[in-house]
C-alpha positions in Angstrom: 13.6 -20.2 14.0 10.3 -20.3 15.8 9.1 -23.0 18.4 7.6 -25.3 15.3 10.7 -25.0 13.4 9.2 -22.7 10.9 11.2 -20.1 9.9 9.5 -16.5 10.3 9.6 -14.2 7.0 11.1 -11.2 8.1 11.0 -9.5 4.9 9.4 -5.9 4.6 8.5 -4.1 1.4 8.5 -0.6 0.8 6.0 0.5 -2.0 5.4 3.5 -2.8 2.0 4.8 -4.9 1.6 7.9 -7.4 -2.2 8.5 -7.2 -4.0 10.9 -9.5 -7.2 12.2 -8.1 -6.3 12.5 -4.0 -7.2 16.3 -3.1 -8.0 16.1 0.6 -8.1 14.5 4.0 -11.2 12.9 3.0 -9.6 11.3 0.1 -6.7 10.3 2.0 -9.1 8.7 4.7 -10.6 6.7 1.9 -7.4 5.2 0.3 -6.7 4.6 4.1 -9.6 2.6 4.5 -9.5 0.6 1.1 -5.8 -0.5 2.2 -6.9 -1.4 5.6 -8.5 -4.7 4.3 -5.8 -5.8 2.3 -3.7 -8.7 4.0 0.1 -8.2 4.0 0.0 -4.5 4.7 1.9 -3.9 7.9 1.4 -0.1 7.8 0.1 2.6 5.1 -0.1 6.5 4.8 -2.0 8.2 1.9 -0.6 12.0 1.4 -3.2 14.2 -1.1 -0.7 16.8 -1.0 2.1 14.9 -3.0 -0.4 12.3 -4.4 1.8 9.7 -2.7 0.6 6.3 -0.7 3.7 4.7 1.1 3.1 1.1 2.2 5.2 -1.1 4.3 4.3 -4.6 3.5 5.4 -8.3 4.8 5.4 -9.3 1.3 5.0 -8.4 -2.2 2.1 -6.8 -3.1 1.1 -6.8 -7.1 0.5 -3.6 -8.8 -2.7 -4.7 -10.0 -4.3 -5.8 -6.5 -3.2 -2.2 -5.2 -4.2 -0.5 -8.2 -7.4 -2.1 -8.0 -7.9 -0.6 -4.4 -7.3 2.8 -5.9 -9.5 3.1 -9.1 -12.5 1.2 -7.1 -12.5 4.7 -5.4 -12.3 7.0 -8.8 -8.5 7.4 -8.4 -5.9 6.8 -10.9 -2.5 4.8 -10.0 0.2 6.8 -12.1 3.4 4.6 -10.7 4.2 1.9 -8.5 7.7 1.4 -6.9 8.6 -1.4 -4.8 12.2 -1.8 -2.9 13.0 -4.7 -0.4 14.2 -3.1 2.8 
């Protein structure tokens, strides 16, 4: 319990996106910048070499919302996986 009687949300989720079209460090930076503004994301890292984006979030983030972030940059979301940590 917090000071105000509200139970803090300690849930964390690991989300892995497989993204087609990331080719270089500039692509990684663009994806990371797009994810910077999404509420609920604690940390994230894009890797062009593997086509993966790993996200740690404090809440469930929908596939549609994350797909919008990457497809808006011209990349294609191939797969979305989420697991509670």
